C-alpha positions in Angstrom: 0.0 0.0 -0.1 3.2 2.5 0.2 2.4 4.2 -3.2 -0.8 2.8 -4.0 -2.5 2.5 -7.3 -0.7 5.7 -8.6 2.5 4.2 -8.1 2.3 1.0 -10.1 4.2 2.1 -12.9 7.1 4.7 -12.3 10.1 6.2 -14.3 13.1 4.3 -13.9 15.8 6.1 -12.0 18.7 4.8 -14.4 17.2 5.3 -17.8 13.8 6.9 -17.2 11.9 4.3 -19.0 9.0 2.8 -17.5 9.3 0.6 -14.4 6.7 -1.9 -12.9 6.1 -2.6 -9.4 7.1 -5.8 -8.2 7.0 -5.5 -4.4 4.6 -3.2 -2.6 5.5 -2.6 1.3 4.3 -0.4 4.1 6.4 2.6 3.1 8.9 1.3 0.3 7.9 0.0 -3.0 10.2 -2.1 -5.3 10.2 -1.9 -9.1 12.2 -3.0 -12.4 12.3 -1.2 -15.2 11.1 -3.0 -18.3 13.9 -1.1 -20.6 17.1 -1.5 -18.8 16.3 -3.9 -16.2 17.3 -1.8 -13.4 15.8 -2.5 -9.8 15.3 -0.1 -7.2 13.4 1.1 -4.3 11.0 4.2 -3.6 10.5 5.2 0.1 7.0 6.9 -0.3 6.8 7.5 3.7 8.2 11.1 3.4 5.6 12.5 0.8 2.8 10.1 1.2 1.4 8.4 -1.8 0.9 10.3 -5.4 -2.2 11.4 -5.9 -2.1 11.0 -10.1 -0.3 8.2 -11.7 3.5 8.5 -12.0 3.8 7.0 -15.5 3.7 8.4 -18.1 6.1 11.4 -17.8 5.2 14.7 -19.1 7.8 16.0 -21.4 8.9 18.6 -18.7 9.3 15.3 -16.1 11.3 13.6 -18.2 13.7 16.4 -19.4 13.9 17.3 -15.5 14.7 13.4 -14.6 17.2 13.2 -17.3 18.9 16.3 -15.9 19.2 15.2 -12.4 20.4 11.6 -13.4 23.0 13.4 -15.7 24.4 15.6 -12.6 24.4 12.5 -10.1 26.5 10.5 -12.9 28.6 13.4 -13.5 29.2 13.6 -9.6 30.0 9.8 -9.4 27.3 8.7 -7.2 26.9 5.2 -7.3 23.4 3.5 -8.0 22.9 2.9 -4.6 23.7 6.6 -3.6 21.1 7.7 -6.6 18.6 5.2 -5.0 18.9 6.5 -1.6 18.2 10.0 -2.9 15.1 8.7 -4.6 12.7 9.4 -1.8 9.1 10.3 -3.2 9.3 13.8 -2.6 12.3 14.1 -4.7 10.8 12.6 -7.7 8.9 14.3 -10.4 5.2 14.0 -10.0 2.6 14.3 -12.7 0.5 17.5 -13.0 
């Protein structure tokens, strides 16, 4: 019940492709990207479940997410460090 129905699919934190929920917990959900296969978790306890579907992203949201991923990659952050920053309140939300 962590992210609820609107978090069944989110953008991958590695390639920005669609990631399907593979695990739904009380605070965290697990995801696997259907494009690159990356697995990651999102902690929804900070901002609560999204009010609107997280996928698909708008053009602006995709652009912003790619920018954030590029910056984190340039700073040499590992996947784990990027994932640790993947709290729900840090992710773009559909408007």
